N, CA, C and O atoms as a GROMACS GRO file, in nm:
protein
  352
    1UNK      N    1  -0.737   0.114   0.906
    1UNK     CA    2  -0.736   0.122   0.762
    1UNK      C    3  -0.702  -0.015   0.706
    1UNK      O    4  -0.634  -0.096   0.770
    2UNK      N    5  -0.750  -0.039   0.586
    2UNK     CA    6  -0.731  -0.169   0.523
    2UNK      C    7  -0.732  -0.151   0.372
    2UNK      O    8  -0.801  -0.064   0.319
    3UNK      N    9  -0.656  -0.234   0.302
    3UNK     CA   10  -0.650  -0.229   0.156
    3UNK      C   11  -0.786  -0.266   0.098
    3UNK      O   12  -0.856  -0.354   0.149
    4UNK      N   13  -0.820  -0.198  -0.009
    4UNK     CA   14  -0.943  -0.229  -0.080
    4UNK      C   15  -0.929  -0.364  -0.151
    4UNK      O   16  -0.824  -0.394  -0.208
    5UNK      N   17  -1.033  -0.443  -0.146
    5UNK     CA   18  -1.034  -0.573  -0.215
    5UNK      C   19  -1.041  -0.556  -0.366
    5UNK      O   20  -1.024  -0.653  -0.440
    6UNK      N   21  -1.066  -0.433  -0.412
    6UNK     CA   22  -1.075  -0.406  -0.555
    6UNK      C   23  -0.940  -0.377  -0.620
    6UNK      O   24  -0.934  -0.343  -0.738
    7UNK      N   25  -0.831  -0.391  -0.544
    7UNK     CA   26  -0.697  -0.372  -0.599
    7UNK      C   27  -0.614  -0.496  -0.574
    7UNK      O   28  -0.626  -0.560  -0.468
    8UNK      N   29  -0.531  -0.531  -0.670
    8UNK     CA   30  -0.445  -0.649  -0.662
    8UNK      C   31  -0.301  -0.607  -0.688
    8UNK      O   32  -0.277  -0.508  -0.758
    9UNK      N   33  -0.206  -0.682  -0.634
    9UNK     CA   34  -0.064  -0.661  -0.665
    9UNK      C   35  -0.019  -0.778  -0.750
    9UNK      O   36  -0.038  -0.895  -0.714
   10UNK      N   37   0.042  -0.746  -0.863
   10UNK     CA   38   0.093  -0.848  -0.954
   10UNK      C   39   0.236  -0.812  -0.993
   10UNK      O   40   0.272  -0.695  -0.999
   11UNK      N   41   0.315  -0.914  -1.019
   11UNK     CA   42   0.449  -0.894  -1.070
   11UNK      C   43   0.442  -0.902  -1.222
   11UNK      O   44   0.404  -1.005  -1.279
   12UNK      N   45   0.480  -0.792  -1.287
   12UNK     CA   46   0.476  -0.786  -1.433
   12UNK      C   47   0.612  -0.735  -1.480
   12UNK      O   48   0.655  -0.625  -1.444
   13UNK      N   49   0.680  -0.817  -1.559
   13UNK     CA   50   0.811  -0.781  -1.614
   13UNK      C   51   0.907  -0.738  -1.503
   13UNK      O   52   0.984  -0.643  -1.520
   14UNK      N   53   0.903  -0.808  -1.390
   14UNK     CA   54   0.994  -0.781  -1.280
   14UNK      C   55   0.956  -0.663  -1.192
   14UNK      O   56   1.029  -0.629  -1.100
   15UNK      N   57   0.843  -0.601  -1.218
   15UNK     CA   58   0.797  -0.488  -1.138
   15UNK      C   59   0.667  -0.525  -1.068
   15UNK      O   60   0.584  -0.598  -1.123
   16UNK      N   61   0.649  -0.476  -0.946
   16UNK     CA   62   0.524  -0.498  -0.874
   16UNK      C   63   0.427  -0.387  -0.911
   16UNK      O   64   0.459  -0.269  -0.901
   17UNK      N   65   0.309  -0.428  -0.953
   17UNK     CA   66   0.209  -0.334  -1.003
   17UNK      C   67   0.079  -0.350  -0.923
   17UNK      O   68   0.033  -0.461  -0.899
   18UNK      N   69   0.023  -0.238  -0.882
   18UNK     CA   70  -0.106  -0.233  -0.815
   18UNK      C   71  -0.210  -0.210  -0.924
   18UNK      O   72  -0.206  -0.109  -0.994
   19UNK      N   73  -0.304  -0.304  -0.938
   19UNK     CA   74  -0.399  -0.303  -1.047
   19UNK      C   75  -0.542  -0.292  -0.993
   19UNK      O   76  -0.583  -0.372  -0.910
   20UNK      N   77  -0.617  -0.192  -1.040
   20UNK     CA   78  -0.757  -0.183  -0.997
   20UNK      C   79  -0.841  -0.288  -1.069
   20UNK      O   80  -0.814  -0.322  -1.184
   21UNK      N   81  -0.942  -0.338  -1.001
   21UNK     CA   82  -1.036  -0.433  -1.062
   21UNK      C   83  -1.176  -0.397  -1.016
   21UNK      O   84  -1.194  -0.316  -0.925
   22UNK      N   85  -1.273  -0.458  -1.078
   22UNK     CA   86  -1.412  -0.434  -1.038
   22UNK      C   87  -1.449  -0.287  -1.043
   22UNK      O   88  -1.418  -0.218  -1.140
   23UNK      N   89  -1.515  -0.240  -0.940
   23UNK     CA   90  -1.561  -0.100  -0.935
   23UNK      C   91  -1.444  -0.003  -0.936
   23UNK      O   92  -1.457   0.108  -0.988
   24UNK      N   93  -1.331  -0.041  -0.879
   24UNK     CA   94  -1.215   0.047  -0.874
   24UNK      C   95  -1.162   0.078  -1.013
   24UNK      O   96  -1.112   0.187  -1.038
   25UNK      N   97  -1.174  -0.018  -1.106
   25UNK     CA   98  -1.125   0.002  -1.243
   25UNK      C   99  -1.207   0.108  -1.315
   25UNK      O  100  -1.158   0.173  -1.407
   26UNK      N  101  -1.331   0.127  -1.273
   26UNK     CA  102  -1.415   0.230  -1.334
   26UNK      C  103  -1.380   0.368  -1.282
   26UNK      O  104  -1.398   0.468  -1.351
   27UNK      N  105  -1.328   0.374  -1.158
   27UNK     CA  106  -1.294   0.502  -1.097
   27UNK      C  107  -1.150   0.544  -1.125
   27UNK      O  108  -1.121   0.663  -1.140
   28UNK      N  109  -1.058   0.446  -1.133
   28UNK     CA  110  -0.917   0.476  -1.154
   28UNK      C  111  -0.868   0.399  -1.275
   28UNK      O  112  -0.859   0.276  -1.272
   29UNK      N  113  -0.837   0.470  -1.380
   29UNK     CA  114  -0.794   0.409  -1.504
   29UNK      C  115  -0.642   0.417  -1.513
   29UNK      O  116  -0.588   0.509  -1.576
   30UNK      N  117  -0.573   0.323  -1.451
   30UNK     CA  118  -0.428   0.324  -1.454
   30UNK      C  119  -0.371   0.213  -1.370
   30UNK      O  120  -0.444   0.132  -1.313
   31UNK      N  121  -0.240   0.210  -1.364
   31UNK     CA  122  -0.167   0.114  -1.282
   31UNK      C  123  -0.071   0.192  -1.194
   31UNK      O  124  -0.030   0.303  -1.228
   32UNK      N  125  -0.035   0.134  -1.080
   32UNK     CA  126   0.059   0.197  -0.989
   32UNK      C  127   0.174   0.100  -0.966
   32UNK      O  128   0.154  -0.012  -0.921
   33UNK      N  129   0.296   0.144  -0.998
   33UNK     CA  130   0.414   0.063  -0.973
   33UNK      C  131   0.456   0.084  -0.828
   33UNK      O  132   0.467   0.198  -0.782
   34UNK      N  133   0.481  -0.024  -0.756
   34UNK     CA  134   0.522  -0.014  -0.616
   34UNK      C  135   0.659  -0.079  -0.597
   34UNK      O  136   0.692  -0.178  -0.662
   35UNK      N  137   0.737  -0.021  -0.507
   35UNK     CA  138   0.866  -0.080  -0.474
   35UNK      C  139   0.846  -0.186  -0.366
   35UNK      O  140   0.734  -0.217  -0.328
   36UNK      N  141   0.956  -0.242  -0.318
   36UNK     CA  142   0.947  -0.349  -0.219
   36UNK      C  143   0.876  -0.304  -0.091
   36UNK      O  144   0.798  -0.379  -0.034
   37UNK      N  145   0.904  -0.182  -0.046
   37UNK     CA  146   0.837  -0.131   0.074
   37UNK      C  147   0.688  -0.115   0.050
   37UNK      O  148   0.606  -0.149   0.135
   38UNK      N  149   0.652  -0.063  -0.066
   38UNK     CA  150   0.510  -0.049  -0.100
   38UNK      C  151   0.439  -0.183  -0.101
   38UNK      O  152   0.326  -0.194  -0.054
   39UNK      N  153   0.506  -0.285  -0.155
   39UNK     CA  154   0.447  -0.420  -0.157
   39UNK      C  155   0.433  -0.473  -0.015
   39UNK      O  156   0.333  -0.537   0.017
   40UNK      N  157   0.531  -0.447   0.070
   40UNK     CA  158   0.524  -0.490   0.210
   40UNK      C  159   0.407  -0.422   0.280
   40UNK      O  160   0.329  -0.487   0.349
   41UNK      N  161   0.395  -0.290   0.262
   41UNK     CA  162   0.285  -0.215   0.324
   41UNK      C  163   0.151  -0.269   0.273
   41UNK      O  164   0.058  -0.289   0.352
   42UNK      N  165   0.140  -0.293   0.144
   42UNK     CA  166   0.016  -0.346   0.087
   42UNK      C  167  -0.019  -0.480   0.151
   42UNK      O  168  -0.135  -0.505   0.184
   43UNK      N  169   0.082  -0.566   0.170
   43UNK     CA  170   0.058  -0.695   0.235
   43UNK      C  171   0.007  -0.677   0.378
   43UNK      O  172  -0.086  -0.745   0.420
   44UNK      N  173   0.068  -0.584   0.452
   44UNK     CA  174   0.023  -0.557   0.589
   44UNK      C  175  -0.120  -0.506   0.588
   44UNK      O  176  -0.200  -0.540   0.676
   45UNK      N  177  -0.154  -0.424   0.489
   45UNK     CA  178  -0.287  -0.364   0.482
   45UNK      C  179  -0.396  -0.462   0.438
   45UNK      O  180  -0.511  -0.423   0.423
   46UNK      N  181  -0.361  -0.587   0.416
   46UNK     CA  182  -0.463  -0.687   0.386
   46UNK      C  183  -0.550  -0.712   0.507
   46UNK      O  184  -0.661  -0.765   0.496
   47UNK      N  185  -0.499  -0.674   0.625
   47UNK     CA  186  -0.577  -0.678   0.748
   47UNK      C  187  -0.590  -0.534   0.799
   47UNK      O  188  -0.505  -0.450   0.768
   48UNK      N  189  -0.691  -0.507   0.874
   48UNK     CA  190  -0.711  -0.374   0.928
   48UNK      C  191  -0.602  -0.343   1.032
   48UNK      O  192  -0.585  -0.417   1.129
   49UNK      N  193  -0.529  -0.233   1.010
   49UNK     CA  194  -0.425  -0.191   1.103
   49UNK      C  195  -0.431  -0.040   1.121
   49UNK      O  196  -0.486   0.032   1.038
   50UNK      N  197  -0.375   0.006   1.231
   50UNK     CA  198  -0.360   0.150   1.253
   50UNK      C  199  -0.226   0.193   1.193
   50UNK      O  200  -0.142   0.110   1.159
   51UNK      N  201  -0.208   0.323   1.181
   51UNK     CA  202  -0.081   0.375   1.132
   51UNK      C  203   0.033   0.333   1.225
   51UNK      O  204   0.140   0.295   1.178
   52UNK      N  205   0.010   0.340   1.356
   52UNK     CA  206   0.114   0.300   1.451
   52UNK      C  207   0.152   0.153   1.435
   52UNK      O  208   0.270   0.119   1.442
   53UNK      N  209   0.054   0.067   1.413
   53UNK     CA  210   0.083  -0.075   1.392
   53UNK      C  211   0.161  -0.095   1.263
   53UNK      O  212   0.253  -0.177   1.258
   54UNK      N  213   0.126  -0.021   1.160
   54UNK     CA  214   0.197  -0.032   1.034
   54UNK      C  215   0.342   0.012   1.049
   54UNK      O  216   0.433  -0.055   1.000
   55UNK      N  217   0.365   0.123   1.116
   55UNK     CA  218   0.501   0.173   1.139
   55UNK      C  219   0.581   0.071   1.219
   55UNK      O  220   0.699   0.047   1.189
   56UNK      N  221   0.520   0.012   1.318
   56UNK     CA  222   0.587  -0.091   1.398
   56UNK      C  223   0.629  -0.209   1.312
   56UNK      O  224   0.740  -0.261   1.326
   57UNK      N  225   0.542  -0.252   1.223
   57UNK     CA  226   0.574  -0.364   1.133
   57UNK      C  227   0.688  -0.329   1.038
   57UNK      O  228   0.774  -0.412   1.008
   58UNK      N  229   0.687  -0.204   0.988
   58UNK     CA  230   0.793  -0.161   0.896
   58UNK      C  231   0.928  -0.160   0.968
   58UNK      O  232   1.027  -0.210   0.915
   59UNK      N  233   0.932  -0.103   1.088
   59UNK     CA  234   1.060  -0.096   1.160
   59UNK      C  235   1.108  -0.234   1.203
   59UNK      O  236   1.229  -0.254   1.218
   60UNK      N  237   1.018  -0.328   1.222
   60UNK     CA  238   1.058  -0.465   1.256
   60UNK      C  239   1.114  -0.538   1.133
   60UNK      O  240   1.200  -0.624   1.146
   61UNK      N  241   1.065  -0.503   1.014
   61UNK     CA  242   1.107  -0.570   0.890
   61UNK      C  243   1.232  -0.506   0.828
   61UNK      O  244   1.316  -0.576   0.773
   62UNK      N  245   1.242  -0.374   0.838
   62UNK     CA  246   1.351  -0.300   0.776
   62UNK      C  247   1.434  -0.228   0.880
   62UNK      O  248   1.383  -0.191   0.986
   63UNK      N  249   1.560  -0.208   0.852
   63UNK     CA  250   1.647  -0.132   0.942
   63UNK      C  251   1.629   0.016   0.911
   63UNK      O  252   1.704   0.074   0.832
   64UNK      N  253   1.529   0.076   0.974
   64UNK     CA  254   1.494   0.215   0.947
   64UNK      C  255   1.444   0.279   1.075
   64UNK      O  256   1.382   0.213   1.159
   65UNK      N  257   1.472   0.408   1.089
   65UNK     CA  258   1.425   0.483   1.205
   65UNK      C  259   1.272   0.494   1.201
   65UNK      O  260   1.212   0.493   1.094
   66UNK      N  261   1.212   0.504   1.318
   66UNK     CA  262   1.066   0.514   1.325
   66UNK      C  263   1.014   0.635   1.248
   66UNK      O  264   0.912   0.626   1.180
   67UNK      N  265   1.083   0.749   1.259
   67UNK     CA  266   1.038   0.870   1.190
   67UNK      C  267   1.038   0.851   1.039
   67UNK      O  268   0.946   0.896   0.970
   68UNK      N  269   1.139   0.784   0.988
   68UNK     CA  270   1.147   0.757   0.844
   68UNK      C  271   1.038   0.661   0.802
   68UNK      O  272   0.973   0.681   0.699
   69UNK      N  273   1.016   0.557   0.881
   69UNK     CA  274   0.912   0.459   0.852
   69UNK      C  275   0.775   0.526   0.850
   69UNK      O  276   0.692   0.499   0.764
   70UNK      N  277   0.752   0.614   0.946
   70UNK     CA  278   0.623   0.684   0.954
   70UNK      C  279   0.603   0.776   0.833
   70UNK      O  280   0.495   0.778   0.774
   71UNK      N  281   0.706   0.850   0.796
   71UNK     CA  282   0.696   0.940   0.681
   71UNK      C  283   0.670   0.862   0.553
   71UNK      O  284   0.585   0.901   0.473
   72UNK      N  285   0.742   0.752   0.534
   72UNK     CA  286   0.722   0.669   0.415
   72UNK      C  287   0.582   0.609   0.412
   72UNK      O  288   0.516   0.608   0.308
   73UNK      N  289   0.536   0.559   0.527
   73UNK     CA  290   0.403   0.499   0.535
   73UNK      C  291   0.296   0.603   0.507
   73UNK      O  292   0.201   0.576   0.433
   74UNK      N  293   0.309   0.721   0.566
   74UNK     CA  294   0.209   0.826   0.545
   74UNK      C  295   0.203   0.869   0.398
   74UNK      O  296   0.094   0.894   0.346
   75UNK      N  297   0.319   0.876   0.333
   75UNK     CA  298   0.322   0.915   0.191
   75UNK      C  299   0.252   0.810   0.105
   75UNK      O  300   0.172   0.844   0.018
   76UNK      N  301   0.283   0.682   0.130
   76UNK     CA  302   0.222   0.576   0.050
   76UNK      C  303   0.072   0.566   0.077
   76UNK      O  304  -0.007   0.547  -0.015
   77UNK      N  305   0.033   0.580   0.202
   77UNK     CA  306  -0.110   0.576   0.239
   77UNK      C  307  -0.184   0.691   0.171
   77UNK      O  308  -0.296   0.673   0.124
   78UNK      N  309  -0.122   0.807   0.166
   78UNK     CA  310  -0.184   0.922   0.099
   78UNK      C  311  -0.208   0.890  -0.048
   78UNK      O  312  -0.314   0.922  -0.102
   79UNK      N  313  -0.110   0.829  -0.112
   79UNK     CA  314  -0.125   0.792  -0.253
   79UNK      C  315  -0.235   0.688  -0.271
   79UNK      O  316  -0.313   0.695  -0.366
   80UNK      N  317  -0.242   0.592  -0.180
   80UNK     CA  318  -0.347   0.490  -0.187
   80UNK      C  319  -0.485   0.552  -0.170
   80UNK      O  320  -0.579   0.513  -0.239
   81UNK      N  321  -0.497   0.648  -0.080
   81UNK     CA  322  -0.625   0.717  -0.059
   81UNK      C  323  -0.667   0.794  -0.185
   81UNK      O  324  -0.784   0.797  -0.220
   82UNK      N  325  -0.569   0.856  -0.251
   82UNK     CA  326  -0.600   0.936  -0.370
   82UNK      C  327  -0.662   0.850  -0.480
   82UNK      O  328  -0.748   0.897  -0.555
   83UNK      N  329  -0.620   0.724  -0.489
   83UNK     CA  330  -0.676   0.638  -0.594
   83UNK      C  331  -0.789   0.550  -0.544
   83UNK      O  332  -0.841   0.468  -0.619
   84UNK      N  333  -0.827   0.565  -0.417
   84UNK     CA  334  -0.937   0.489  -0.361
   84UNK      C  335  -0.902   0.344  -0.328
   84UNK      O  336  -0.988   0.256  -0.329
   85UNK      N  337  -0.774   0.320  -0.297
   85UNK     CA  338  -0.729   0.184  -0.269
   85UNK      C  339  -0.730   0.148  -0.121
   85UNK      O  340  -0.683   0.041  -0.084
   86UNK      N  341  -0.783   0.236  -0.037
   86UNK     CA  342  -0.792   0.208   0.107
   86UNK      C  343  -0.936   0.216   0.155
   86UNK      O  344  -1.014   0.299   0.109
   87UNK      N  345  -0.967   0.129   0.248
   87UNK     CA  346  -1.094   0.134   0.319
   87UNK      C  347  -1.062   0.176   0.460
   87UNK      O  348  -0.985   0.108   0.528
   88UNK      N  349  -1.120   0.285   0.506
   88UNK     CA  350  -1.092   0.332   0.643
   88UNK      C  351  -1.187   0.274   0.742
   88UNK      O  352  -1.178   0.303   0.862
   0.00000   0.00000   0.00000
């Protein structure tokens, strides 16, 4: 899986925002606020990775159990899929 090139992350008023552009802006009319973990996951997804690779990167970056990292990653990935921000 990999992040769609039609979405960008910008810092606006101290918050990280996922913004659709191009064709994505026609399909999803809104913005998504992401926390620090969401921004980290988005950065990792700039390259094609598997869920296992993503979880490994999260546990290496944050002091978190693998099960928690996997649950958080799966939840965020599900949200990204719902808005069309992932390319599988």
